[in-house]
N, C-alpha and C positions, 0 to 999 in steps of 0.2 A: 504494500499499499504506499503510495507516494503522493506528494502534493501535485504531481503532474496529473493525477486523476481528478482531484478535487481542489481547484485553486481557491475557491471561496464557497464554503458550504452555506446553505441557506436554511434558516429556521422558519418553519411554517406554523408550528404550534398545534398541529392537527393529529399527529401520530401519538396514540396513547397506549400505555401498558394496560393489562387486565386490571379490573377493579380490585382484585385481591393482592395486587402488587407482584413484582418480579425482581429477582436478584441477579446481579451480574456475576462475573467470575471471581470478584473480590468480596462478594457478600453484601455489596451496597444494594439497598432496596429502592425500587422506583414505583410511584403511584401516579394515577392520572393527574394532569395539571392543565387547567384551562387558562391560558394567558389572554389578556386583553389584546385586541388587534394592534393597538398603539404600542404596547410593550413588545410585540413581535417585531414591529418596525424598528424600534429602538435597538433590539438585539442585532438585527441585520445591519443597521448603521454602524454599530460598534465593531462588528466583524469587518465591514468594508473599510472603515477608517483606521483599523488597528488600534482602537482606543479602549481602555477599560470601561465597562458599563457599571456605574455606581447606582445601586438601588437603595433608596431610603423608604421608610414606612414603619408602621407600628409592628411590634413583635407579633408573630403569628399570621402575617398577611401573605405569606408565601414567597418571600424574597429568596430564601435558601433553596427552595424547591425548583426555582427557575433553572439553575445550572443542571440539576438532575434531569429536568425535562429536555433540555437541549442535548445533553449527552445521550439520553435514551433515543430521541428522535434521530439524531445523526447516526447512531449505531444501526438503526433499522432502515433508515433511508439510504445509507451509503455503504454499510458493511454487511447487510443481510446475506447470509449464506457463506460469508468468509470465515474461515477457521484458522486457528493456530496449528502448530506442529502436532498437538495432541487432539486435533479435531474438535476443539472447543470453540464456540462462537466468539469471534473477535468483538471486543467492545471499544468504543471510541475512547481515546486516552483522556482521562478525567482525574484531576487532582483537587482535593478539597482541603484547604488550609483553614482550620478553625482557630482564630486568633484568641490568645489568652491575655488576661489583664496584665500579667507580668512578662508577656512576650516581647521580643525584639524583632525588628524587621529582618534581621539576618537569619532568624530561625526558619523563615520560609524559603531562604536561599540555600544555606548550608550550615553545618556544624562541624567544627574542627575540634576533636577530642584531644586537647593538649595534655590533659591529666593522664590519659591512657598512654600517650607517648612518653611522658616523663616516667611513669611507672615502668614501662618496658625498658627504657634506657637504664633505670636504676637496677632492674633485674639483671641486665647484661653486665653492668659494671661492677656489681657487688661480688659475685663469685662465678665467673663464666664457666670454669671447669666443672664445678659441682652442679651448676644449673644445666649444663649440657647433659650430664649423667641423669638428672632428674627428668628433663623434658624429652630426651631422645630426639626423634625426628622433628618434634615441635620446636626444637631449639633453632633450627635453620629457618623455620617459618617466622619465628620471632625476630631474627636478624633481618630477614627480608622485609618485614613490616617496618622496622626502624629505618631502613634505607629508602623507603618509599612513603613520603608524607601523605600521599593520596589515600593510603590505607586507613587513615584516621579521619577521613572526610565522609560525612553523611549528608546527602543532598535533601533539602526540604521540599515541600510540595511545589512551590514556584520554581525552585532550582531544578527539580526533576523535569518539569515541563519545558524550561528553557534549554535544558541539556539534550532534549530529544532531537533526533535528526532522521531524515528519510521517513517521516511519518506524517499523517494528517495533522492539522492544527489542533493541539490539545486544548481542552477546556480547563481553566483554573478558577476555582471558587475561593475568594478570600472573604471568609464569613465573619461578620460582626467586627469590622475594623475599628469601630468606635470604642471597643472594649479597652484597647491599648492606650498608652499615654499619647499626648499631643504630638510628640516627635515621630511617632511610628509611621504615619502616612508619608511624611516628608522624606524619611529615610529610604523609602522605596521609589522616589521620584526618578532617579537615574536608571534603575533597572526597568521600570515600567516604560520609560521613554525609549531606551535603547533595546529593550528586550534581550538584555545580556547582563552578565555579572562576572565579577572576578573573585577568585579565592587567593588572597595575598599569601597565605601560608604555603601554598603549593605553586603560586604564580600561574595558575590556570585561568583561562577565560572561557566561559560558556555562553552560547554554543561555540564549539571549536571552529576556528576559522577555516579548517579544511573540510568542514561538513558540506556535503553536496547540497543539501537542502536545510535551511534553518527555519523551521515552522514557527509562525508567530502565534503565540497562545491567544485564545479567546478568554479574556479575563472578566469575570463577574465579581463585583465587590458589593457587600451588603453592609448596611449601617442601620441601627435602631435609633439613631440621633441622640445617643446618650451624651455626646459631647460634639461640638462643632469640629468639622474637618478643615485643615488649613487651605487657604486659597490657592497656593501653588499646586497642591494635589488635586483640588477640584478642577482646575483649568486643564488638567491632562485627562480628565474623564468625561464621558457622556453621562448625563444625569437623568434619572427617571424616578419619580415618586410613585410608589405603589399604594394606591388608595384602597380603602375597604370597598369590596365589590358592591354594586347596586343589586336590587332584588332579582333582576333577570339573570345577572351573572352568577349570583349565589345559587339560584335554582339549577343552573347549568352545571356548576361545580358539584353540587350535591348529587344530581342525577348521574353525572359521569363517575363520581366516586363510589356510589352505592349501587348503581344499576337498578335492576328489577326489584331489589330488596326493599326499596323505599318508594318506588314509583306509584304504589297504591296508597300512599300516605300523604297525598298532596295537602290535605287540610292541616295535618301535623307539621309539614314543612312550612306552610305559610305562617302558622301561628308561632313556630319556633323562630323563623327569620324576623317576624315582626317584633317578637319579645326581645331578641338580641339587639335589634336596632333601638328599641326603647331604652334598654339597659345602657347602650353606648351613649345615647343622648343624655341620660341621667348622669353618667360618670364624666362626660366631657367637661362638665362645669367644675369638676373637682380636681384641683392641682395634684399631680403625682399619681392619679389613678391609672390603672392598666386596663385599657378597654379590651373586651373580648373580641378576638379576631376570627378569621376564617378557620384557623386551627382549632380554636375552642368550639366553634360551631360544629365542625365535623366530628370532634370528639364527643360532643353532647348527643349528636344524632346517631353516633355509633351505639350509644346506650339505648336510645329510643327506638331504633329501627327494628328490634326484635319484639317490641311490644305492640299491642293494638293501638289504633288511633286514640281510642278512649283512654287507655292507660297512659299514653304519651302526653295527652293534654292534661291529665290529672297530675303527672309529674311536673309539668310546667306550672300549674296552679299552686302546687305545694312546694315549689322550689326553695322559697325563703325559709321553709321549715326543715329542709334536708341539706345540711352542710356538706354531706358527702357528694351530693349532686351539684350543689352550688359551687363547690370547689373546682368543678370541671371548667366553668366559664369565668369565675372570678378568683384571682390568685393571691389576694391580700385580705387580711382581716378587716382593714379599713373599708375596702370596696364592698365586701360582703355586708358590713354593718350599714353602709349607705343604702345598699339594695334592700336589705331587710326592713329598715325604717320606712323606706318609700313604699314597700308593699303593705306594711301594716297601716300606713296612713292613706292607702288607697290611691297613691300618686302613680303607681306602676301596676298595671293589671294585665292579665292574659286575656286578650280580646277574642 
């Protein structure tokens, strides 16, 4: 598979996995994802311009799932029927980097284990004769490792994508970039601009200059807006705000996700959507509240889909009295208290 085959893949947002989900060769699971047509256009613009696509929006609105959906569709649109040497279905190269609050930008590129190298050198220098007797054949492996610094390098997710050659354009998800400190995004500016990086410890540059093809990764970056991102970083991205879906979009998402299991429960779907929207309106006025998103709605319907319409509506009507169910859609005690007070005062009803 080469970039001569697919110079610029196109995302259509139409090819969906089974409602039960499907796993790739690495165990990553994919579910149906219904993108807004404008989001589909944004993805293809980012691919064409070789710019990262920055997605912002509330937690649970489907930002992370977009990269999954692109990888799944590209696999089945462009690699269907293609297998590896073991006759397993080939999957589009996809690297997910989940940013941590204590993480550094370099973590996504590479890690050089200087401690391991120091330990190995101390072992060799302490008593090489005795060590050789103890390790046997492994002694030579230890010496070989010490003479090759590359043995102490582990590439991160972005680094793995940039190091690829002679393959189709890999997808890279940099998830929740706003978790890290304010310097983190700026520390990635050069790498995202040049789509290359250097490892000073080994004096290597990726991708290698002698690579026949240097595929440009398709980069999807997500942010929950926990902190503002620096302007130099924003200028290098295409920006898209993922809003909470409208009623029509929600119905399509629900029917695609659950299929025939919920199609006979239209009344329950309508009441659940309406109540979630009322709850969001109630909490929008409260600073610091976490609004229930698409993820919470789907989780809640997962519980209701096996009940009768009558039972499901009753669950909605008594939601304020059942914290085990309320906790599916409201994730803080403060939000639950606001909701319960509003229900008791008749300010929030199941219509």
